[in-house]
GUDO-30490 format. One record per atom (N, C-alpha, C, O): x negated, y negated, z negated; residue in three letters; residue number from 1; atom name. Coordinates in steps of 0.2 Angstrom, whole numbers, padded with zeros to 4 digits, always signed. Each point is the difference from the previous one (the first is absolute). Example, Ala and Ser with C-alpha at 12.3 -4.5 7.8 and 13.67 -1.06 7.14 Angstrom:
REM residues 2
ATOM     x     y     z rest  nr atom
ATOM -0066 +0028 -0039  ALA   1    N
ATOM +0004 -0006 +0000  ALA   1   CA
ATOM -0004 -0006 +0000  ALA   1    C
ATOM -0005 +0001 -0003  ALA   1    O
ATOM +0007 -0006 +0007  SER   2    N
ATOM -0004 -0006 -0001  SER   2   CA
ATOM +0004 -0005 -0003  SER   2    C
ATOM -0003 -0006 -0001  SER   2    O
***
This chain:
REM residues 117
ATOM     x     y     z rest  nr atom
ATOM -0115 -0032 -0017  MET   1    N
ATOM -0001 +0007 -0002  MET   1   CA
ATOM +0004 +0002 -0005  MET   1    C
ATOM +0003 +0006 +0000  MET   1    O
ATOM -0002 -0010 -0005  ARG   2    N
ATOM +0004 +0001 -0006  ARG   2   CA
ATOM +0007 +0001 +0002  ARG   2    C
ATOM +0004 +0005 -0002  ARG   2    O
ATOM -0001 -0009 +0007  ASP   3    N
ATOM +0006 +0001 +0003  ASP   3   CA
ATOM +0002 +0006 +0003  ASP   3    C
ATOM +0005 +0003 -0001  ASP   3    O
ATOM -0010 +0000 +0005  ILE   4    N
ATOM +0000 +0006 +0003  ILE   4   CA
ATOM +0001 +0006 -0005  ILE   4    C
ATOM +0004 +0004 +0001  ILE   4    O
ATOM -0008 -0005 -0007  ALA   5    N
ATOM +0000 +0005 -0005  ALA   5   CA
ATOM +0007 +0001 -0003  ALA   5    C
ATOM +0003 +0005 -0002  ALA   5    O
ATOM +0000 -0011 +0000  VAL   6    N
ATOM +0006 -0001 -0003  VAL   6   CA
ATOM +0005 +0003 +0005  VAL   6    C
ATOM +0005 +0004 -0002  VAL   6    O
ATOM -0005 -0006 +0008  LEU   7    N
ATOM +0005 +0003 +0005  LEU   7   CA
ATOM -0001 +0007 +0000  LEU   7    C
ATOM +0006 +0004 +0001  LEU   7    O
ATOM -0012 -0001 -0001  ALA   8    N
ATOM +0000 +0007 +0001  ALA   8   CA
ATOM +0003 +0004 -0006  ALA   8    C
ATOM +0003 +0005 +0000  ALA   8    O
ATOM -0004 -0008 -0006  ILE   9    N
ATOM +0003 +0002 -0006  ILE   9   CA
ATOM +0007 +0000 +0000  ILE   9    C
ATOM +0004 +0005 -0002  ILE   9    O
ATOM -0001 -0010 +0004  VAL  10    N
ATOM +0007 -0001 +0001  VAL  10   CA
ATOM +0003 +0005 +0005  VAL  10    C
ATOM +0005 +0003 -0002  VAL  10    O
ATOM -0008 -0002 +0007  LEU  11    N
ATOM +0002 +0005 +0005  LEU  11   CA
ATOM +0000 +0007 -0003  LEU  11    C
ATOM +0004 +0004 +0001  LEU  11    O
ATOM -0010 -0002 -0004  VAL  12    N
ATOM +0000 +0007 -0003  VAL  12   CA
ATOM +0005 +0001 -0006  VAL  12    C
ATOM +0003 +0005 +0000  VAL  12    O
ATOM -0002 -0011 -0004  LEU  13    N
ATOM +0005 +0001 -0005  LEU  13   CA
ATOM +0007 -0001 +0002  LEU  13    C
ATOM +0005 +0001 -0004  LEU  13    O
ATOM -0004 -0003 +0010  SER  14    N
ATOM +0007 -0002 +0002  SER  14   CA
ATOM +0005 +0007 +0000  SER  14    C
ATOM +0006 -0001 -0001  SER  14    O
ATOM -0009 +0006 +0001  GLY  15    N
ATOM +0004 +0007 +0000  GLY  15   CA
ATOM +0000 +0002 -0007  GLY  15    C
ATOM +0003 +0006 -0001  GLY  15    O
ATOM -0005 -0009 -0004  CYS  16    N
ATOM -0001 +0003 -0007  CYS  16   CA
ATOM +0006 -0002 -0004  CYS  16    C
ATOM -0001 +0001 -0006  CYS  16    O
ATOM +0006 -0004 +0008  GLY  17    N
ATOM +0006 -0002 -0004  GLY  17   CA
ATOM -0002 -0006 -0004  GLY  17    C
ATOM -0004 -0004 +0001  GLY  17    O
ATOM +0008 +0003 -0007  SER  18    N
ATOM -0001 -0006 -0004  SER  18   CA
ATOM -0007 +0000 -0003  SER  18    C
ATOM -0003 -0005 -0002  SER  18    O
ATOM +0000 +0011 +0000  SER  19    N
ATOM -0007 +0000 -0003  SER  19   CA
ATOM -0005 -0003 +0005  SER  19    C
ATOM -0005 -0003 -0003  SER  19    O
ATOM +0006 +0003 +0009  GLY  20    N
ATOM -0004 -0003 +0005  GLY  20   CA
ATOM +0000 -0007 +0000  GLY  20    C
ATOM -0005 -0004 +0000  GLY  20    O
ATOM +0011 +0001 -0001  VAL  21    N
ATOM +0001 -0007 -0001  VAL  21   CA
ATOM -0004 -0003 -0006  VAL  21    C
ATOM -0003 -0005 +0000  VAL  21    O
ATOM +0004 +0009 -0006  GLU  22    N
ATOM -0003 -0002 -0006  GLU  22   CA
ATOM -0008 +0000 +0001  GLU  22    C
ATOM -0003 -0004 -0002  GLU  22    O
ATOM +0000 +0009 +0006  GLN  23    N
ATOM -0007 +0000 +0001  GLN  23   CA
ATOM -0002 -0005 +0004  GLN  23    C
ATOM -0006 -0003 -0001  GLN  23    O
ATOM +0010 +0000 +0006  VAL  24    N
ATOM -0002 -0005 +0004  VAL  24   CA
ATOM +0000 -0007 -0004  VAL  24    C
ATOM -0005 -0004 +0001  VAL  24    O
ATOM +0010 +0004 -0005  ALA  25    N
ATOM +0000 -0006 -0005  ALA  25   CA
ATOM -0006 +0000 -0004  ALA  25    C
ATOM -0003 -0006 -0001  ALA  25    O
ATOM +0001 +0012 -0002  ASP  26    N
ATOM -0006 +0000 -0004  ASP  26   CA
ATOM -0007 -0002 +0004  ASP  26    C
ATOM -0004 -0004 -0003  ASP  26    O
ATOM +0004 +0006 +0010  VAL  27    N
ATOM -0005 -0002 +0004  VAL  27   CA
ATOM +0000 -0008 +0000  VAL  27    C
ATOM -0006 -0003 +0000  VAL  27    O
ATOM +0011 +0000 +0002  ASP  28    N
ATOM +0001 -0007 +0000  ASP  28   CA
ATOM -0003 -0004 -0007  ASP  28    C
ATOM -0003 -0005 +0001  ASP  28    O
ATOM +0005 +0008 -0006  GLU  29    N
ATOM -0002 -0003 -0007  GLU  29   CA
ATOM -0007 +0001 +0000  GLU  29    C
ATOM -0003 -0005 -0003  GLU  29    O
ATOM +0000 +0010 +0005  VAL  30    N
ATOM -0008 +0001 -0001  VAL  30   CA
ATOM -0003 -0005 +0005  VAL  30    C
ATOM -0005 -0004 -0002  VAL  30    O
ATOM +0007 +0003 +0008  LEU  31    N
ATOM -0002 -0005 +0004  LEU  31   CA
ATOM +0000 -0007 -0002  LEU  31    C
ATOM -0004 -0004 +0000  LEU  31    O
ATOM +0010 +0002 -0003  VAL  32    N
ATOM +0001 -0006 -0003  VAL  32   CA
ATOM -0004 -0001 -0006  VAL  32    C
ATOM -0003 -0006 -0001  VAL  32    O
ATOM +0002 +0011 -0003  ARG  33    N
ATOM -0004 -0001 -0007  ARG  33   CA
ATOM -0007 -0001 +0002  ARG  33    C
ATOM -0003 -0004 -0003  ARG  33    O
ATOM +0000 +0008 +0008  THR  34    N
ATOM -0007 -0001 +0002  THR  34   CA
ATOM -0001 -0007 +0003  THR  34    C
ATOM -0005 -0004 -0002  THR  34    O
ATOM +0009 +0002 +0007  ALA  35    N
ATOM +0000 -0006 +0003  ALA  35   CA
ATOM +0001 -0006 -0005  ALA  35    C
ATOM -0004 -0005 +0001  ALA  35    O
ATOM +0008 +0005 -0005  ALA  36    N
ATOM +0002 -0005 -0005  ALA  36   CA
ATOM -0006 -0001 -0004  ALA  36    C
ATOM -0002 -0006 -0002  ALA  36    O
ATOM -0001 +0011 -0001  GLY  37    N
ATOM -0006 +0000 -0004  GLY  37   CA
ATOM -0006 -0004 +0003  GLY  37    C
ATOM -0003 -0004 -0003  GLY  37    O
ATOM +0002 +0007 +0009  THR  38    N
ATOM -0006 -0003 +0004  THR  38   CA
ATOM +0001 -0007 +0002  THR  38    C
ATOM -0004 -0005 -0001  THR  38    O
ATOM +0010 +0004 +0005  GLN  39    N
ATOM +0001 -0007 +0002  GLN  39   CA
ATOM +0002 -0005 -0005  GLN  39    C
ATOM -0001 -0006 +0001  GLN  39    O
ATOM +0004 +0009 -0006  GLY  40    N
ATOM +0002 -0005 -0006  GLY  40   CA
ATOM -0006 -0003 -0003  GLY  40    C
ATOM +0000 -0006 -0002  GLY  40    O
ATOM -0005 +0010 +0001  GLN  41    N
ATOM -0007 -0002 -0003  GLN  41   CA
ATOM -0003 -0005 +0005  GLN  41    C
ATOM -0002 -0005 -0002  GLN  41    O
ATOM +0003 +0006 +0009  ASN  42    N
ATOM -0003 -0005 +0004  ASN  42   CA
ATOM +0004 -0006 +0000  ASN  42    C
ATOM -0003 -0006 +0000  ASN  42    O
ATOM +0009 +0006 +0000  GLU  43    N
ATOM +0004 -0006 -0001  GLU  43   CA
ATOM -0001 -0004 -0006  GLU  43    C
ATOM +0000 -0006 +0000  GLU  43    O
ATOM -0001 +0009 -0006  LEU  44    N
ATOM -0002 -0003 -0006  LEU  44   CA
ATOM -0007 -0003 +0000  LEU  44    C
ATOM -0001 -0006 -0002  LEU  44    O
ATOM -0003 +0009 +0006  ALA  45    N
ATOM -0007 -0003 +0001  ALA  45   CA
ATOM +0000 -0006 +0004  ALA  45    C
ATOM -0004 -0005 -0002  ALA  45    O
ATOM +0009 +0004 +0007  LYS  46    N
ATOM +0001 -0006 +0004  LYS  46   CA
ATOM +0002 -0006 -0005  LYS  46    C
ATOM -0002 -0005 +0002  LYS  46    O
ATOM +0005 +0006 -0007  VAL  47    N
ATOM +0002 -0005 -0005  VAL  47   CA
ATOM -0005 -0001 -0006  VAL  47    C
ATOM +0002 -0003 -0005  VAL  47    O
ATOM -0008 +0007 +0006  GLY  48    N
ATOM -0005 -0001 -0005  GLY  48   CA
ATOM +0001 +0005 -0006  GLY  48    C
ATOM -0004 -0001 -0005  GLY  48    O
ATOM +0008 +0006 +0005  VAL  49    N
ATOM +0000 +0005 -0005  VAL  49   CA
ATOM -0004 +0006 +0001  VAL  49    C
ATOM +0001 +0003 +0005  VAL  49    O
ATOM -0006 -0002 -0009  GLN  50    N
ATOM -0005 +0005 +0001  GLN  50   CA
ATOM +0001 +0006 -0005  GLN  50    C
ATOM +0001 -0002 -0006  GLN  50    O
ATOM +0000 +0008 +0008  LEU  51    N
ATOM +0002 +0005 -0004  LEU  51   CA
ATOM -0006 +0005 -0002  LEU  51    C
ATOM -0005 +0000 +0003  LEU  51    O
ATOM +0006 +0003 -0009  THR  52    N
ATOM -0006 +0004 -0002  THR  52   CA
ATOM +0000 +0007 +0004  THR  52    C
ATOM -0005 +0003 +0000  THR  52    O
ATOM +0010 -0001 +0003  GLY  53    N
ATOM +0001 +0006 +0004  GLY  53   CA
ATOM +0006 +0000 +0004  GLY  53    C
ATOM +0003 -0006 +0002  GLY  53    O
ATOM -0001 +0011 +0000  LEU  54    N
ATOM +0006 +0001 +0005  LEU  54   CA
ATOM +0007 -0001 -0004  LEU  54    C
ATOM +0000 +0001 -0006  LEU  54    O
ATOM +0005 -0004 +0009  LEU  55    N
ATOM +0006 +0000 -0003  LEU  55   CA
ATOM +0003 +0007 +0000  LEU  55    C
ATOM -0001 +0004 +0004  LEU  55    O
ATOM +0005 -0003 -0010  SER  56    N
ATOM +0003 +0006 -0001  SER  56   CA
ATOM +0007 -0001 +0002  SER  56    C
ATOM +0004 -0004 -0004  SER  56    O
ATOM -0001 +0008 +0009  CYS  57    N
ATOM +0007 -0002 +0002  CYS  57   CA
ATOM +0005 +0006 -0001  CYS  57    C
ATOM -0002 +0006 +0001  CYS  57    O
ATOM +0008 -0007 -0002  ASP  58    N
ATOM +0005 +0005 -0001  ASP  58   CA
ATOM +0006 -0003 +0005  ASP  58    C
ATOM +0000 -0006 +0002  ASP  58    O
ATOM +0003 +0011 +0001  THR  59    N
ATOM +0005 -0001 +0005  THR  59   CA
ATOM +0006 +0004 -0001  THR  59    C
ATOM +0000 +0005 -0003  THR  59    O
ATOM +0006 -0008 +0005  ASP  60    N
ATOM +0006 +0004 +0000  ASP  60   CA
ATOM +0005 -0002 +0005  ASP  60    C
ATOM +0000 -0006 +0002  ASP  60    O
ATOM +0003 +0011 +0001  GLN  61    N
ATOM +0005 -0002 +0006  GLN  61   CA
ATOM +0006 -0004 -0003  GLN  61    C
ATOM +0003 +0002 -0005  GLN  61    O
ATOM -0001 -0007 +0008  VAL  62    N
ATOM +0006 -0004 -0002  VAL  62   CA
ATOM +0004 -0001 +0007  VAL  62    C
ATOM -0003 +0002 +0005  VAL  62    O
ATOM +0009 -0004 -0006  ASP  63    N
ATOM +0004 -0001 +0006  ASP  63   CA
ATOM -0003 -0004 +0006  ASP  63    C
ATOM +0001 +0003 +0005  ASP  63    O
ATOM -0004 -0008 -0007  ASP  64    N
ATOM -0003 -0004 +0006  ASP  64   CA
ATOM -0007 +0000 +0001  ASP  64    C
ATOM -0003 -0004 +0003  ASP  64    O
ATOM +0000 +0010 -0005  GLY  65    N
ATOM -0007 +0001 +0001  GLY  65   CA
ATOM -0004 +0004 -0005  GLY  65    C
ATOM +0003 +0005 -0003  GLY  65    O
ATOM -0009 -0007 +0001  VAL  66    N
ATOM -0004 +0003 -0005  VAL  66   CA
ATOM -0002 -0005 -0005  VAL  66    C
ATOM -0003 -0005 +0001  VAL  66    O
ATOM +0005 +0006 -0007  SER  67    N
ATOM -0002 -0004 -0006  SER  67   CA
ATOM -0007 +0001 -0002  SER  67    C
ATOM -0002 +0006 +0000  SER  67    O
ATOM -0002 -0011 -0001  VAL  68    N
ATOM -0007 +0000 -0001  VAL  68   CA
ATOM -0002 -0003 -0006  VAL  68    C
ATOM +0003 -0006 -0002  VAL  68    O
ATOM -0006 +0009 -0003  ALA  69    N
ATOM -0003 -0003 -0006  ALA  69   CA
ATOM -0007 +0002 -0001  ALA  69    C
ATOM -0001 +0006 -0001  ALA  69    O
ATOM -0003 -0011 +0001  CYS  70    N
ATOM -0007 +0001 +0000  CYS  70   CA
ATOM -0003 -0004 -0006  CYS  70    C
ATOM +0003 -0005 -0002  CYS  70    O
ATOM -0008 +0008 -0001  SER  71    N
ATOM -0004 -0004 -0006  SER  71   CA
ATOM -0007 +0001 +0001  SER  71    C
ATOM -0003 +0004 +0003  SER  71    O
ATOM -0001 -0009 -0006  GLY  72    N
ATOM -0007 +0000 -0001  GLY  72   CA
ATOM -0002 -0005 -0005  GLY  72    C
ATOM +0004 -0003 -0004  GLY  72    O
ATOM -0011 +0002 +0005  THR  73    N
ATOM -0003 -0005 -0005  THR  73   CA
ATOM -0005 -0004 +0004  THR  73    C
ATOM -0004 +0002 +0004  THR  73    O
ATOM +0004 -0009 -0006  THR  74    N
ATOM -0005 -0004 +0003  THR  74   CA
ATOM -0007 +0001 -0003  THR  74    C
ATOM +0000 +0003 -0005  THR  74    O
ATOM -0005 -0005 +0008  VAL  75    N
ATOM -0007 +0000 -0002  VAL  75   CA
ATOM -0001 -0003 -0007  VAL  75    C
ATOM -0004 +0002 -0004  VAL  75    O
ATOM +0009 -0007 +0002  ASP  76    N
ATOM -0001 -0003 -0006  ASP  76   CA
ATOM +0006 +0003 -0005  ASP  76    C
ATOM +0001 -0003 -0005  ASP  76    O
ATOM +0001 +0009 +0006  GLY  77    N
ATOM +0005 +0003 -0004  GLY  77   CA
ATOM +0007 -0001 +0000  GLY  77    C
ATOM +0004 +0002 -0005  GLY  77    O
ATOM -0002 -0006 +0009  GLN  78    N
ATOM +0008 -0002 +0000  GLN  78   CA
ATOM +0004 +0005 +0004  GLN  78    C
ATOM -0003 +0003 +0005  GLN  78    O
ATOM +0009 -0002 -0007  ALA  79    N
ATOM +0004 +0005 +0003  ALA  79   CA
ATOM +0003 -0002 +0006  ALA  79    C
ATOM +0002 -0006 +0001  ALA  79    O
ATOM -0002 +0010 +0004  VAL  80    N
ATOM +0003 -0002 +0007  VAL  80   CA
ATOM +0005 +0005 +0002  VAL  80    C
ATOM +0000 +0006 -0002  VAL  80    O
ATOM +0006 -0009 +0004  GLU  81    N
ATOM +0005 +0004 +0003  GLU  81   CA
ATOM +0002 -0002 +0007  GLU  81    C
ATOM +0000 -0006 +0002  GLU  81    O
ATOM +0001 +0010 +0002  LEU  82    N
ATOM +0003 -0001 +0007  LEU  82   CA
ATOM +0006 +0004 +0001  LEU  82    C
ATOM +0000 +0006 -0001  LEU  82    O
ATOM +0006 -0009 +0003  SER  83    N
ATOM +0006 +0004 +0000  SER  83   CA
ATOM +0004 -0003 +0006  SER  83    C
ATOM -0001 -0005 +0002  SER  83    O
ATOM +0006 +0010 +0000  GLY  84    N
ATOM +0004 -0002 +0006  GLY  84   CA
ATOM +0003 +0006 +0003  GLY  84    C
ATOM +0000 +0005 -0003  GLY  84    O
ATOM +0003 -0007 +0009  THR  85    N
ATOM +0003 +0006 +0003  THR  85   CA
ATOM -0002 +0000 +0007  THR  85    C
ATOM +0000 -0005 +0004  THR  85    O
ATOM -0003 +0010 -0002  ALA  86    N
ATOM -0002 +0001 +0007  ALA  86   CA
ATOM +0005 +0002 +0005  ALA  86    C
ATOM +0004 +0005 -0002  ALA  86    O
ATOM -0003 -0008 +0007  THR  87    N
ATOM +0006 +0001 +0005  THR  87   CA
ATOM -0003 +0003 +0006  THR  87    C
ATOM +0004 +0004 +0004  THR  87    O
ATOM -0010 -0004 -0002  SER  88    N
ATOM -0003 +0003 +0006  SER  88   CA
ATOM -0008 +0000 +0000  SER  88    C
ATOM -0003 -0004 -0004  SER  88    O
ATOM +0001 +0009 +0008  LEU  89    N
ATOM -0007 +0001 +0001  LEU  89   CA
ATOM -0002 -0002 +0007  LEU  89    C
ATOM +0001 +0005 +0004  LEU  89    O
ATOM -0002 -0011 -0002  PRO  90    N
ATOM -0001 -0002 +0007  PRO  90   CA
ATOM -0006 +0003 +0004  PRO  90    C
ATOM +0000 -0001 +0006  PRO  90    O
ATOM -0004 +0004 -0009  GLY  91    N
ATOM -0006 +0003 +0003  GLY  91   CA
ATOM -0006 -0001 -0004  GLY  91    C
ATOM +0000 -0005 -0004  GLY  91    O
ATOM -0005 +0009 +0005  GLY  92    N
ATOM -0006 -0001 -0004  GLY  92   CA
ATOM +0001 +0001 -0007  GLY  92    C
ATOM +0004 +0005 -0002  GLY  92    O
ATOM -0006 -0009 -0002  ASN  93    N
ATOM +0001 +0000 -0008  ASN  93   CA
ATOM +0004 -0005 -0002  ASN  93    C
ATOM +0001 -0001 -0006  ASN  93    O
ATOM +0003 -0003 +0010  ALA  94    N
ATOM +0004 -0006 -0002  ALA  94   CA
ATOM +0007 +0003 -0003  ALA  94    C
ATOM +0002 +0005 +0002  ALA  94    O
ATOM +0000 -0009 -0007  VAL  95    N
ATOM +0007 +0002 -0003  VAL  95   CA
ATOM +0004 -0006 +0000  VAL  95    C
ATOM -0002 -0005 -0003  VAL  95    O
ATOM +0008 +0005 +0006  GLN  96    N
ATOM +0004 -0006 +0000  GLN  96   CA
ATOM +0006 +0001 -0005  GLN  96    C
ATOM +0002 +0006 -0001  GLN  96    O
ATOM +0000 -0011 -0002  GLY  97    N
ATOM +0005 -0001 -0005  GLY  97   CA
ATOM +0000 -0006 -0004  GLY  97    C
ATOM -0002 -0005 +0003  GLY  97    O
ATOM +0003 +0005 -0009  ASP  98    N
ATOM +0000 -0006 -0004  ASP  98   CA
ATOM -0005 +0002 -0006  ASP  98    C
ATOM +0002 +0005 -0004  ASP  98    O
ATOM -0007 -0008 +0003  PHE  99    N
ATOM -0005 +0002 -0006  PHE  99   CA
ATOM -0002 -0006 -0004  PHE  99    C
ATOM +0000 -0006 +0003  PHE  99    O
ATOM -0001 +0007 -0009  VAL 100    N
ATOM -0002 -0006 -0005  VAL 100   CA
ATOM -0006 +0003 -0004  VAL 100    C
ATOM +0000 +0006 -0002  VAL 100    O
ATOM -0005 -0010 +0002  GLY 101    N
ATOM -0006 +0002 -0004  GLY 101   CA
ATOM +0000 -0005 -0007  GLY 101    C
ATOM +0001 -0006 +0001  GLY 101    O
ATOM -0003 +0009 -0006  VAL 102    N
ATOM +0000 -0004 -0007  VAL 102   CA
ATOM -0006 +0002 -0003  VAL 102    C
ATOM -0002 +0006 -0001  VAL 102    O
ATOM -0002 -0011 -0002  VAL 103    N
ATOM -0006 +0001 -0004  VAL 103   CA
ATOM +0002 -0003 -0007  VAL 103    C
ATOM +0001 -0006 +0000  VAL 103    O
ATOM -0002 +0009 -0005  ALA 104    N
ATOM +0001 -0002 -0007  ALA 104   CA
ATOM +0006 -0004 -0001  ALA 104    C
ATOM +0001 -0005 -0003  ALA 104    O
ATOM +0005 +0008 +0006  GLY 105    N
ATOM +0006 -0003 +0000  GLY 105   CA
ATOM +0002 -0006 +0004  GLY 105    C
ATOM +0005 -0003 +0000  GLY 105    O
ATOM -0010 +0001 +0005  LYS 106    N
ATOM +0001 -0006 +0004  LYS 106   CA
ATOM +0000 +0003 +0007  LYS 106    C
ATOM -0005 +0004 +0003  LYS 106    O
ATOM +0010 -0006 +0001  GLN 107    N
ATOM +0001 +0002 +0007  GLN 107   CA
ATOM -0006 -0004 +0004  GLN 107    C
ATOM -0001 -0006 +0000  GLN 107    O
ATOM -0003 +0010 +0004  VAL 108    N
ATOM -0005 -0002 +0004  VAL 108   CA
ATOM +0001 +0001 +0007  VAL 108    C
ATOM -0004 -0002 +0004  VAL 108    O
ATOM +0008 +0007 -0002  LEU 109    N
ATOM +0001 +0002 +0007  LEU 109   CA
ATOM +0007 +0002 +0001  LEU 109    C
ATOM +0004 +0003 -0004  LEU 109    O
ATOM -0001 -0006 +0010  THR 110    N
ATOM +0006 +0003 +0003  THR 110   CA
ATOM -0001 +0001 +0007  THR 110    C
ATOM -0002 -0005 +0003  THR 110    O
ATOM +0004 +0010 +0000  THR 111    N
ATOM -0001 +0001 +0007  THR 111   CA
ATOM +0005 +0005 +0002  THR 111    C
ATOM +0003 +0004 -0003  THR 111    O
ATOM -0001 -0004 +0010  GLU 112    N
ATOM +0004 +0005 +0003  GLU 112   CA
ATOM -0004 +0005 +0004  GLU 112    C
ATOM +0003 +0005 +0003  GLU 112    O
ATOM -0009 -0005 -0004  CYS 113    N
ATOM -0004 +0005 +0003  CYS 113   CA
ATOM -0007 +0001 -0003  CYS 113    C
ATOM -0004 -0005 -0001  CYS 113    O
ATOM +0002 +0011 -0001  LEU 114    N
ATOM -0006 +0002 -0002  LEU 114   CA
ATOM -0004 +0003 +0005  LEU 114    C
ATOM +0001 +0005 +0003  LEU 114    O
ATOM -0007 -0009 -0001  GLY 115    N
ATOM -0004 +0003 +0005  GLY 115   CA
ATOM +0001 -0003 +0007  GLY 115    C
ATOM -0003 +0002 +0005  GLY 115    O
ATOM +0008 -0007 -0004  CYS 116    N
ATOM +0001 -0003 +0007  CYS 116   CA
ATOM -0004 -0005 +0001  CYS 116    C
ATOM -0003 -0004 -0005  CYS 116    O
ATOM +0001 +0003 +0011  PRO 117    N
ATOM -0005 -0006 +0002  PRO 117   CA
ATOM +0003 -0006 -0001  PRO 117    C
ATOM -0003 -0005 +0001  PRO 117    O
***
């Protein structure tokens, strides 16, 4: 469903010149930011990291994908960071790329996909 929506936006914006391309990139950033926050939290939970709330994520277009930087707090007050570069959205809420999760300065997670089975 999401893929159809993105395709529809691409088709609508394809006649809009360079501003259309920027708008499509913004849509990709929003999709990556949302999926990375949700799936990043799930991946951290798999390694025993429980958060007080949702991860807060920022994204930025880079040459090879979308840069992702998320932060949050564990239930015992430790700082959490999840960062990496998303290279594709294979469907659903999954995000492929290279990601690292850090809690209180210690790496606890490294993965090539957030939300993949």
